[in-house]
C-alpha positions in Angstrom: -0.1 0.1 0.1 2.5 2.3 -1.0 1.2 5.4 -2.3 2.7 7.1 -5.1 2.9 10.6 -4.3 5.5 11.6 -7.0 2.7 11.4 -9.5 0.8 13.8 -7.7 3.6 16.2 -7.5 4.4 15.9 -11.2 1.0 16.8 -12.3 0.2 18.9 -9.5 -0.1 22.6 -9.4 2.7 24.9 -8.4 3.4 25.9 -4.8 2.1 29.4 -5.3 -1.0 28.1 -6.9 -1.5 25.8 -4.0 -0.8 28.6 -1.4 -3.2 30.9 -3.2 -5.8 28.1 -3.3 -5.3 27.6 0.4 -5.6 31.3 1.0 -8.7 31.5 -1.2 -10.2 28.7 0.8 -9.3 30.3 4.0 -10.7 33.5 2.8 -13.9 31.9 1.9 -14.1 30.4 5.4 -13.2 33.9 6.8 -16.0 35.4 4.8 -18.4 32.9 6.6 -16.8 33.8 9.8 -16.9 37.5 8.9 -20.6 37.1 8.1 -21.0 35.5 11.6 -19.1 38.3 13.3 -21.2 40.8 11.4 -24.3 39.1 12.7 -22.9 38.9 16.2 -21.9 42.5 16.0 -25.4 43.4 14.8 -26.8 41.5 17.7 -24.5 43.3 20.2 -25.5 46.6 18.6 -29.3 45.8 19.0 -28.6 44.6 22.6 -26.6 47.8 23.3 -29.6 49.9 21.9 -32.0 48.0 24.1 -29.8 48.5 27.2 -29.6 52.1 26.4 -33.3 52.4 26.1 -33.9 50.6 29.3 -31.2 52.8 31.2 -32.9 55.9 29.7 -36.3 54.6 31.0 -34.7 53.9 34.3 -33.5 57.4 34.7 -36.9 58.7 33.5 -38.8 56.6 36.2 -36.2 57.2 39.0 -38.0 60.3 40.2 -41.4 58.6 40.1 -40.0 55.6 42.0 -38.6 58.0 44.6 -42.0 59.8 45.0 -43.6 56.4 45.3 -41.1 55.3 47.9 -41.5 58.6 49.8 -45.4 58.2 49.7 -45.1 54.6 50.9 -42.8 55.7 53.7 -45.3 58.5 54.8 -48.2 56.0 54.5 -46.3 53.5 56.7 -45.5 56.3 59.2 -49.3 57.2 59.3 -50.2 53.5 59.7 -47.8 53.2 62.7 -49.3 56.3 64.2 -52.7 55.0 63.6 -51.7 51.6 65.1 -50.3 53.3 68.0 -53.6 55.3 68.6 -55.5 52.1 68.1 -53.4 50.3 70.8 -53.9 53.1 73.1 -57.7 53.0 72.4 -57.7 49.2 72.8 -55.8 49.5 76.2 -58.5 52.1 77.4 -61.2 49.9 76.2 -59.7 47.0 78.1 -59.5 49.1 81.2 -63.1 50.1 80.7 -64.2 46.5 80.1 -62.4 45.6 83.3 -64.2 48.3 85.3 -67.5 47.2 83.7 -66.9 43.6 84.6 -66.2 44.7 88.3 -69.4 46.9 88.2 -71.4 44.1 86.8 -70.2 41.8 89.6 -71.1 44.3 92.1 -74.4 44.7 90.5 -75.0 40.9 90.6 -74.1 40.8 94.3 -76.4 43.8 94.9 -79.2 42.0 92.9 -78.8 38.9 94.9 -79.0 40.8 98.1 -82.0 42.6 96.9 -83.6 39.4 95.9 -82.9 37.8 99.2 -84.2 40.9 100.9 -87.3 41.0 98.8 -87.9 37.3 99.5 -87.6 37.9 103.2 -89.9 40.9 103.0 -92.4 39.0 100.9 -92.4 36.1 103.5 -92.8 38.6 106.4 -95.5 40.4 104.5 -97.3 37.1 103.9 -97.0 36.2 107.6 -98.3 39.5 108.6 -101.0 39.4 106.2 -102.0 36.1 107.4 -102.0 37.3 110.9 -104.0 40.4 110.1 -106.6 38.4 108.1 -106.9 36.0 111.0 -107.3 38.9 113.5 -109.7 40.5 111.1 -111.8 37.5 110.7 -111.8 37.0 114.5 -112.6 40.7 115.0 -115.3 40.7 112.4 -117.0 37.7 114.1 -116.9 39.7 117.3 -118.3 42.7 115.6 -120.9 40.5 114.0 -122.0 39.2 117.4 -122.0 42.7 118.8 -124.2 43.9 116.0 -126.4 40.9 116.6 -126.6 41.8 120.3 -127.2 45.4 119.4 -129.9 44.5 116.9 -131.5 42.3 119.6 -131.3 45.2 122.1 -132.8 47.6 119.7 -135.6 45.0 118.8 -136.2 44.6 122.5 -136.4 48.4 123.1 -138.7 48.7 120.1 -140.9 45.9 121.7 -140.8 47.5 125.0 -141.4 50.9 123.5 -144.5 49.4 121.7 -145.6 47.7 124.9 -145.1 51.0 126.9 -147.0 53.0 124.1 -149.9 50.5 124.2 -150.1 50.6 128.0 -149.8 54.3 127.9 -152.6 54.6 125.4 -154.7 52.2 127.6 -154.1 54.1 130.6 -154.8 57.4 128.8 -158.0 55.8 127.6 -159.1 54.9 131.1 -158.6 58.2 132.3 -161.2 60.3 130.8 -160.9 63.8 130.7 -163.4 65.7 132.6 
């Protein structure tokens, strides 16, 4: 497998032709590479333009962001103040609720005492009322008997009065006037 390179050299092109052919091939290759570099360069230019636009927008929005941040900080401060006031109000409400609880306990105790007192008073009034009723019934029976006796006496007086009137009329009729 011996190759015969001498034949190639005899019919081959000259050294200069070969070098120029190689340079042409390399040139064609470099043209492709140049085209690639041109495309990469164009992409970098586009990217650079986009970055510049973004940076310019950033500079344009910077004052807006600063104002927004200042407004947010002010809002946070107001919220903190409001929360502080709400905490104070809650503390006062807790104190008021505590006082109300104590007052309600005292009112409950007072109501219980009053209920016990009213119950005792009710029982005492019932007992007294029962005693008064019994006494009135007893007294009314006595009054009833006395009225019966009085009626009997009046009746007896009327009977006696009629008797005396009749006797007096008889005596007067016996005595004739002269």
